[in-house]
N, C-alpha and C positions, 0 to 999 in steps of 0.2 A: 777732641771734637767728635760729636756724634753726627754722622752724615745724614742729611735730610733726603738726599738723592745720590745715587752713584751711577754715572755714565760708564758704559763699557764698550770699548771698540778694539778691534784687532787689526793690526797691519802686518802684511806679509811682504817679503822681499824689499824691505826698507823703502827708500825714495822711488824705487822703480817697481812698485807693486800695487797693492790694493788696500784700502782701508774700509772696514765694514763695522757698523755699530751692531750691538747685540740684538736690537729690535729691527734691524734691516733698513731703517730710515736713511742711513748714510751708507752708500756703497759707491766708493770713488776709486777711479784709476789714479794712481800716484805717478808723478814723474818730476825729476829735478827741472828747475827752470833753465832756460838756455844759458843764462848768466853763470850757472854752476856746471855747465857742460852737458846738460840734459837736452832732450828734444822739446820740452815744454808742453807736451801733449797730454798732460794730466795735472791734477791739483798737487800742490806741494805743501809740506807741513807748515811753512810760514804763512801761506794763505789761510789755512785752517785755523792757525793760532790768531791771525789778524781778525778773522770773522768772529771767532769766539770772544776775543778780548773786546772788540767793538760792541758786540751785543751785550756782554756782561756789564761793561762800563755804562752803556746806555741805560740798563736797568738800574744800576746803582745811582746814576744821576736822577732818574725818575723817582726813586725812593727818597733821596735827600731833598729833591724838589718838593715832593708831597709833604714831607716833614716840615719844610720851611714855608709851606703854603705858596710856592712859586710854581707856576705852570711851565714846565719844560717838556711837555708831551710832544712838541714838534722839534725837539733837538735831534741832531744827527751826530753820530760818532764815527769817524774814520780812523782805523788803526793801520799804521804803516809799520811793518815788521821787517827789519833788515837783519841779514845774517852775514857774518864775516869772520875772518881769522881772529882768534883770541888766544894768545900764548901758543901752546901746542895743538889746541883744538879750535872749536868755533864758538862764537857767542852771538847773542841777539841784542838788538836795540829796537826800541819802540817809540813812535811818535803817535800820540792820540790827538787828533784834530776834532775839537768839539764845536759844532755849529749850534749856537743857542738862538732861541726866538728873539726877534728884535725887541720884544717887550721886557726882556731881562737886561737890567743895567750892568755895566762892566764889573763893578765891585761885587754885586750879588752873584753874577755869573762865575767870577773867579772863586768866590767862597764855595759855591755849589760844586764846581769841578774839583776843587781841592778836597772837599769833604767826600765826594764820590770816590776819589782816588784812595781814601782811607777805608772806604766801605767795600769796594769792589774786590771779590775774591781773586781775580787775575792780578790786580795791582798788589794785593797782599802776597800772592805767590811769587811775584817777580821782584818785590822790594828787596834791595840789597844785592840782587843777582843780575838784573837787567836794567840798563839805563832807560827810563821812561820820561819822555818830554811831553808836557801838557801844553797844547796850543789851543787858544780860544779864538774862534773865527766869527 
């Protein structure tokens, strides 16, 4: 694959540090959530992954909607990213909640969401590695 764009970010001190993008547009204090023993006073990697996945999936949905000539410009995608023990380490699970405009019928919506799941780079990166549940609301 030839990259059309490459994002660069550096994190220091793991979950209790800072994440900064190479262009300085992201500069975040990191902290584990309270549920993982942290103080919750910063952003955590799961929140960043959820935001990225939701935005990316929304763009993929917009693309497949335009290709199918279905207006999904008012759709909203919420990504829920869970972390938990998996074997000796940790794993992730994702639920993507897609809220489609009322003008999109159920069958068309399901097809668009499933097609977006095949197009989205985050979905392609996680396929076979992370359980992803698609929920249409």
